[in-house]
C-alpha positions in Angstrom: -25.4 -209.0 127.3 -26.6 -205.8 128.8 -28.3 -205.8 132.0 -30.3 -202.8 133.4 -31.2 -202.4 137.2 -33.3 -199.7 138.9 -32.1 -198.4 142.1 -33.8 -195.9 144.6 -31.7 -193.1 145.8 -32.7 -190.1 147.9 -32.8 -188.2 144.8 -35.1 -190.6 143.0 -34.9 -193.5 141.0 -31.7 -194.3 138.7 -31.4 -196.7 135.9 -27.9 -198.5 135.8 -26.7 -200.3 132.6 -24.0 -202.8 132.4 -22.5 -204.7 129.8 -19.5 -207.1 129.7 -18.8 -206.4 133.4 -18.6 -202.8 133.2 -21.0 -199.9 134.1 -22.1 -198.2 130.7 -24.6 -196.0 132.0 -26.5 -194.5 135.0 -29.3 -192.0 134.7 -32.2 -190.7 136.7 -35.8 -191.6 135.4 -39.2 -191.2 136.4 -40.5 -194.1 134.1 -38.2 -197.2 134.2 -38.6 -199.5 131.3 -40.2 -202.9 132.3 -36.8 -204.8 131.5 -35.0 -202.8 134.5 -35.0 -205.0 137.4 -33.6 -204.8 141.1 -29.8 -205.4 140.8 -29.2 -209.1 140.4 -25.5 -209.3 138.9 -22.6 -209.0 141.2 -21.7 -205.8 139.5 -25.1 -204.1 139.7 -25.2 -205.0 143.4 -21.9 -203.4 144.2 -22.9 -200.2 142.2 -26.1 -200.3 144.4 -23.8 -200.7 147.4 -21.5 -197.9 146.6 -24.4 -195.6 145.6 -25.9 -196.1 149.1 -22.7 -195.3 150.7 -22.2 -192.3 148.6 -25.6 -190.9 149.5 -24.9 -191.8 153.2 -21.8 -189.8 153.1 -19.4 -192.5 153.7 -18.2 -192.9 150.0 -16.2 -190.3 148.4 -15.0 -192.1 145.4 -16.3 -195.1 143.3 -14.6 -198.2 142.6 -16.5 -199.8 139.8 -15.2 -200.3 136.1 -16.7 -197.9 133.8 -17.0 -197.6 130.0 -18.7 -195.0 128.4 -19.5 -194.6 124.6 -18.3 -191.5 123.0 -15.5 -189.7 121.0 -12.0 -189.4 122.2 -12.4 -185.7 123.0 -15.3 -186.8 125.2 -13.5 -189.6 127.0 -10.8 -187.3 127.7 -13.2 -184.8 129.4 -15.1 -187.5 131.1 -11.9 -188.7 132.5 -11.0 -185.2 133.7 -14.6 -185.0 135.5 -13.3 -188.1 137.5 -10.3 -186.4 138.8 -12.4 -183.6 140.3 -12.3 -184.1 144.1 -15.2 -184.9 146.1 -16.5 -181.9 147.6 -15.0 -179.6 144.9 -16.2 -177.9 141.9 -14.3 -176.7 138.6 -15.6 -174.5 135.6 -15.9 -175.6 132.2 -12.7 -173.4 131.5 -11.0 -175.1 134.2 -11.7 -178.2 133.0 -10.4 -177.3 129.4 -7.3 -176.0 130.6 -6.8 -179.3 132.5 -7.0 -181.6 129.3 -4.5 -178.9 127.5 -7.3 -177.4 125.6 -8.0 -173.9 127.3 -10.2 -172.4 124.6 -12.3 -175.5 124.5 -14.8 -174.5 127.5 -17.8 -174.7 125.0 -16.5 -178.2 123.8 -15.9 -179.3 127.5 -19.8 -178.2 128.2 -21.3 -180.2 125.4 -19.2 -183.5 126.4 -20.3 -182.8 129.9 -23.8 -182.6 128.5 -23.4 -186.0 126.9 -21.9 -187.8 130.1 -23.8 -191.2 130.0 -22.7 -192.3 133.3 -24.0 -189.6 135.9 -22.8 -189.3 139.5 -20.1 -192.0 138.8 -18.5 -189.7 136.4 -19.3 -186.5 138.5 -20.6 -183.9 135.9 -22.5 -182.3 138.6 -19.2 -180.8 139.8 -18.7 -178.6 137.0 -20.1 -175.1 137.3 -20.2 -171.7 135.4 -17.2 -169.4 135.4 -19.0 -167.4 138.2 -19.8 -170.6 140.1 -23.3 -170.8 139.4 -25.1 -173.9 138.5 -25.6 -174.5 134.7 -26.9 -177.6 133.0 -27.4 -181.2 134.4 -29.0 -183.8 132.8 -30.5 -185.0 136.1 -32.1 -181.4 136.7 -30.4 -178.4 138.5 -32.2 -179.3 141.6 -30.6 -182.6 141.7 -27.1 -181.0 140.9 -27.6 -178.6 143.9 -28.5 -181.4 146.1 -25.5 -183.6 145.1 -23.2 -180.7 145.7 -24.6 -180.0 149.0 -24.3 -183.6 150.0 -20.6 -183.4 149.3 -19.9 -180.2 150.8 -21.6 -181.6 154.1 -19.3 -184.8 154.1 -16.4 -183.4 152.5 -14.1 -183.0 155.7 -15.5 -186.0 157.5 
């Protein structure tokens, strides 16, 4: 059974989906489906709590069960994204090297683009080789705000 919840954040409304006691998706939305409700299951309530703590600068790592559908390569990239420390960034090339595929920075970018669980799998921490902001499913303005939030609270 799949549950979908809408949660208000400082950066707008997010939809979180869960199935079989794991989070399977998190995305920003301006138009939630009618089936989305406020969190009712214990897992979705916990996700809401942890997101609230994250946006308050209290939480620096999430402790939620995640299961994203994708290729083995995508799953490897997404796991690498979750290892990028709070408040830090990596380039696509650095992520490629970290997974043992130094020439796969473009493929890393494509996997990053397909990340179905934004924020919890922090694809916003991946930047261009020159440190510039490039691509984010939630929009570059949100990416910039997420990075600013993390830099502000990183040393607290």
